[in-house]
N, C-alpha and C positions, 0 to 999 in steps of 0.2 A: 591673520596668516598663522604667525607662530601658535594662539592659541585652537586652529582648525587641526594644526600638525600635532601638534601633543594629543589631541583627541583623539584622532586616526591612531597613533602609535598607542595610545592606552588602549583604545578599541580591539586593537588586532592581538596585542599582549592578552589580554583579558580572554579574547577569540582562540585563542594557542593552548593557553592554562587549561580553560576549559574543555579543550579537543585531548589535552596530552590527560588531566584527572576524567575522563570518559573513558578513555581508553585503556586507562590503568583497571580504573572500576571493572571496565568488560572482561579485560585481561583477568582477574583477580575472580570474578565470577567464575569467569569458564573453566581458572584452573582449580576452581573450588569443587564443580560440577562434576570435571573431569576424574577428580581426584576420589568423590562420591562415586562415583560410576565403578571409579577402578575397586574399592574397596568392595563395592555389592558383589562383584564379580567373582570378588575372591574369596568373602563368603558363599556363596553358592558353590564355588570348585572346595572350598574347604568342609562343606556340608557333605558333600556327594566323596570326599574322599575318605575322613573322617566317619561319617556317618553316626555321628552324635552329635547334642549341644556341646558347644565351646565349653572350656574349661572357665572355672571362677576369675583364673589371671588374665584370659584372654578376653574374657567379655569385658574383662576392667579395661585393659587397654583398648578395647574396640569403641566404647563407653568413650573414655576419654579423648579419641581421635575423634570422634565425632564432635563435642565439646568444642575442640581445639576449632573446628572447620566452621563451628555456629561464629563462635568470637574472632575466629585470622580478621589481622588487620594489612595484613603484607610486610610491617613491621620485622624485622630480624634483631634476636635477643644476645647480646655479644659474639654478632656476627652470624650464630646460627638459627635458620629456618625453625619454627615452632613444629613445622607440620613434620620435616625428617624428625624431629626428635619422637615425636606420637610417633609415628610409622616405624622405626627400628624399634622400638618397643614391643610397638605391633607384629612384626614380622617375627621376632624374639620369641614372642609368646606361642604364635602359630606353628615355628619353626619345633619349639619344646614340644607342641600334639604330634606332629607329623613324628618325630623321631620316637615317642611312646609309643605309638600305635604299631612304628617301625618297629623296633626293638621286640614288641610283643609276640608280632605274628610271627617274626623269625624265630624265635624262643620257643614260639608253638612248633615250627613248623621243625624245627632241630629236637624236639623230641622224642624219644623213641615210644612205639604203639605201647598202649595198654600193656601188662604182662610183661614186657623185655625192657632189658637194663641198655645204657650206653656208658663206654668207658672210654675217655681219650687217653691212648697208648701212642710213644712214638715209634720211632721204626727198628730203634732199640730193643726196647721193651718188647716189640710183635716178635721180634727174630728169637728175641731170650726165651720166651713165652714158646713161642713156634718149635726150638729147638728141646727143651724138654717134654711137650706134649708130643714128639714124634718118637722122645726114647719111651716115656710111658707105656707109649701105643706098643711098640715093641714089648715091653718087657709083658705087656697083657696077651702074647699072642700065645698058645699052646706049645709050639715050635719056634720058640724065642731065638735069635739068632742075631748077635751085635756085631753087624760088621762095619758101618760107620759113625760110630756113637762118637756124640760130641761131649765133648771135655773142658771144664771150666777151665781158664790157663791162668788163675789165682783166687786170693780171696775176694780181691776189690769185683772181680768178673761173677763169684760167686755170690756175693752181697746184693751185688745190682739184680741180679736174677730175685733174689728171694722176694727185690722191693718189690720188682713187676708180677709175681706172685701175689702179695702180701694186697696188692694195688687190685685184682681181678676176686680177692678176697674177700675186701672189704665191700664190694659191689653187689654180695648176691644178699638177697631178701635179709631182714634180720634174726627170721625163725628157721631160714635153714642155715647161716651161717656156724661156721664154724668157729671154734674159741680163735681170734686170728691174736692174742697177744703168744698163748700156748703156742701155738702156728710157727710163730716167726721166732720165739726162744727155740726151737726144735730145730728150728734149719739154722739158728747162729751158734747153735751149739757143735752143729757137724762140722760146720765149716770152721769155727775154731780150734774144735779137737784136732780137724783134719792138717790145717794150717797154723799150726802153734810155733811162737817166734824159735828157733834153734838157738841154743844157750852154749858158747865155748866156755869149756872151765880152763880155767890158767893150769899149766902143768908145770909139776913142782923144777 
């Protein structure tokens, strides 16, 4: 009787282990197939978005990932699933590809049209240049009348305006550009001659 009981228990244990093993194997195969399908869909999406073959880094990450799936046993190494590590590497390389494409498109979109020049100016620089341009326009009129002329408030204000002008001059194509050093030195001489430090002499 005891032998029959132990035999039945052994059979039940073997059946339970077999069922657990089959279930685990089925789960792992289903997971791997799902991951493979996800990567295939990812490749299709990336090819549509990038429109070019994947870079060597992304190709290597994809190859390593496929090899990992082929050899995957379901065991974790130091508490980390190897599949996750390869997915991180693949995601990083694909993200880099997307960033490079997006950055290149952004640079091309922001670039000026052929024959034009684009300059980055702050609001202060624009105000300074606007005031100088308005004053120059008034001086160009045959019946010049300076009613509301803007004046520099001091040496620093004049130097800031000179730097704004230099920024525009430096953007002029080289074959039309004036001598920048000569222009800057001329303006700075005007500034220094007007705002010379006052020296107080001691009285006897």
